[in-house]
C-alpha positions in Angstrom: 86.8 -38.3 34.0 83.1 -38.4 32.9 84.1 -38.1 29.2 86.7 -40.8 29.5 84.1 -43.0 31.1 81.7 -42.3 28.3 84.3 -43.4 25.7 85.0 -46.5 27.8 81.2 -47.3 27.7 81.3 -46.9 23.9 84.3 -49.2 23.7 82.5 -51.8 25.6 79.5 -51.6 23.3 82.0 -51.9 20.3 83.4 -55.1 21.9 79.8 -56.5 22.0 79.2 -55.6 18.4 82.5 -57.4 17.4 81.2 -60.5 19.2 78.1 -60.8 17.0 78.3 -63.5 14.4 76.2 -61.9 11.6 76.5 -58.9 9.3 73.8 -56.8 7.8 70.1 -57.6 7.9 67.5 -57.0 5.2 63.7 -57.3 5.8 61.0 -58.0 3.2 59.5 -54.6 4.0 61.3 -51.3 3.9 60.6 -49.6 7.3 60.9 -45.9 7.8 60.4 -44.1 11.2 59.8 -40.5 12.1 58.9 -38.8 15.4 56.6 -35.9 15.9 54.4 -34.0 18.2 51.1 -32.4 17.4 52.7 -29.1 16.4 54.9 -31.0 13.8 52.4 -33.4 12.3 51.8 -31.2 9.2 55.6 -31.2 8.5 55.8 -34.9 9.0 53.0 -35.3 6.5 55.0 -33.4 3.9 58.1 -35.5 4.6 56.2 -38.7 4.1 54.5 -37.4 1.0 58.0 -36.6 -0.5 59.3 -40.1 0.2 56.2 -41.7 -1.3 56.4 -39.5 -4.4 60.0 -40.6 -5.0 59.7 -44.3 -4.0 60.4 -46.6 -7.0 61.3 -49.8 -5.0 59.7 -53.2 -5.4 59.3 -53.9 -1.6 56.3 -52.6 0.3 56.7 -49.6 2.6 55.9 -49.4 6.3 56.0 -45.9 7.9 56.1 -45.7 11.7 55.3 -42.3 13.4 56.3 -42.0 17.0 54.0 -39.6 18.7 53.1 -38.6 22.3 49.3 -39.0 22.0 46.7 -40.4 19.6 46.4 -38.5 16.3 43.6 -35.9 16.1 40.9 -36.8 13.5 42.2 -34.1 11.0 45.8 -35.3 11.3 44.8 -39.0 10.9 42.8 -38.0 7.7 45.8 -36.1 6.3 48.1 -39.1 6.8 45.5 -41.5 5.3 45.2 -39.3 2.2 48.9 -40.0 1.4 47.8 -43.5 0.2 46.8 -41.7 -3.0 50.5 -41.0 -3.7 51.7 -44.5 -3.1 50.3 -47.4 -1.1 52.0 -47.9 2.3 51.4 -49.2 5.8 51.0 -46.4 8.3 51.6 -47.3 11.9 51.5 -44.5 14.5 53.0 -45.5 17.9 52.3 -43.6 21.0 55.3 -43.1 23.2 54.8 -42.0 26.8 56.2 -38.5 26.6 55.7 -37.8 30.3 58.9 -39.8 31.0 60.9 -37.1 29.1 59.7 -34.1 31.0 63.1 -33.4 32.6 65.3 -34.0 29.6 67.2 -31.1 28.0 65.2 -29.5 25.3 65.5 -26.3 23.2 63.5 -24.6 20.5 65.1 -27.0 18.0 65.2 -30.1 20.2 61.8 -31.1 21.5 60.9 -34.1 23.6 60.0 -36.0 20.4 63.7 -35.8 19.4 64.5 -38.4 22.0 62.0 -40.9 20.7 64.5 -42.3 18.2 66.5 -43.7 21.1 63.7 -46.1 21.7 63.2 -47.4 18.2 64.6 -50.8 19.0 62.0 -51.1 21.8 58.8 -49.7 20.4 59.1 -51.0 16.8 58.0 -54.7 16.4 60.7 -57.3 16.9 60.1 -58.4 13.2 61.6 -55.0 12.2 65.3 -55.6 12.0 66.4 -52.5 10.0 64.9 -49.1 9.7 65.6 -45.7 8.1 65.0 -42.8 10.6 64.1 -39.4 9.2 63.6 -36.1 10.9 60.1 -34.8 10.3 61.2 -31.6 8.5 62.9 -33.2 5.5 62.1 -33.4 1.8 63.1 -36.7 0.3 64.3 -36.3 -3.3 65.4 -39.9 -4.1 64.1 -43.4 -3.7 64.8 -44.6 -0.2 65.3 -48.2 -1.4 68.9 -47.4 -2.3 69.6 -46.0 1.2 67.9 -49.0 2.9 69.9 -51.5 1.0 73.3 -50.0 1.9 75.2 -52.8 3.7 76.0 -51.7 7.2 78.4 -54.6 7.6 79.1 -55.0 11.3 78.1 -51.4 12.1 74.9 -50.6 14.0 74.2 -47.2 12.6 74.9 -45.5 9.3 75.0 -41.7 9.1 76.7 -38.7 7.6 79.2 -36.4 9.4 77.5 -33.2 10.5 78.5 -30.0 8.9 79.3 -28.6 12.4 81.2 -31.7 13.6 84.4 -29.8 14.1 82.7 -27.2 16.3 81.5 -29.9 18.6 84.9 -31.5 18.7 86.5 -28.2 19.7 83.8 -27.3 22.2 84.1 -30.6 24.1 87.9 -30.9 23.6 87.6 -34.3 22.0 90.1 -36.1 19.8 90.3 -34.4 16.4 89.4 -37.6 14.7 86.1 -37.9 16.5 83.2 -37.3 14.1 79.7 -36.2 15.0 77.1 -37.5 12.6 73.8 -35.8 11.7 71.0 -37.7 13.5 68.3 -36.5 11.1 68.9 -39.3 8.6 70.0 -42.6 10.0 70.1 -46.2 8.8 69.8 -48.4 11.9 70.3 -52.2 12.5 67.7 -52.7 15.2 68.5 -56.3 15.7 72.0 -55.5 16.8 70.8 -52.7 19.1 68.6 -55.3 20.8 71.3 -57.9 21.0 73.8 -55.5 22.8 71.0 -54.3 25.1 71.5 -50.8 24.0 69.2 -49.4 26.7 71.8 -50.3 29.3 74.5 -48.3 27.6 72.1 -45.4 26.9 71.2 -45.1 30.6 74.9 -45.2 31.7 75.9 -42.5 29.2 73.1 -40.3 30.4 74.3 -40.7 34.0 77.9 -39.9 33.1 76.8 -36.9 31.0 74.6 -35.6 33.9 71.6 -35.7 31.7 68.4 -36.7 33.4 67.6 -40.3 32.6 63.8 -40.9 32.3 62.4 -43.9 34.0 62.7 -46.2 31.0 
């Protein structure tokens, strides 16, 4: 019953998307977002260094880093030093991590993993489209090509996960259901805001019996 209700919730969101009267959005700045905690800042720094090294686009870059507290001086200096690779705007955003104390976490899924669910809320309203990257990646190509992929009427672009079928079997879902890898996402933030995504997120959490932080 809960699973059926979750799919019903997703269908309702899809109906709202179909009702929107515009397609893809493109900003004058290419925005990239990552999330990290203090243990992972050094890896996030490497990820950002790799994307800057391979960036060949003409638009300016803005990199948002979602964190649970202000950067330590050494970390701030390490991120600032990346300007030597390619100029970019660096905007760390502190997210209140205490609201996530009771969410389900593992060794590979930390509290910072959930920050991406708030991108449409914590990023400025002028940011309509963003690339989300996990903080343990090496970028090998220019992200401009990825950013300019036309999402059409979709909200999120992603790639099916290599273990998608395992999840389908585990949760006895329809064989045509695809689980995408959440480590590299192209997101239309404007549409997320328009459909009031936070309402659907909260409902799915309740139906999944996952603790819903006081967002």
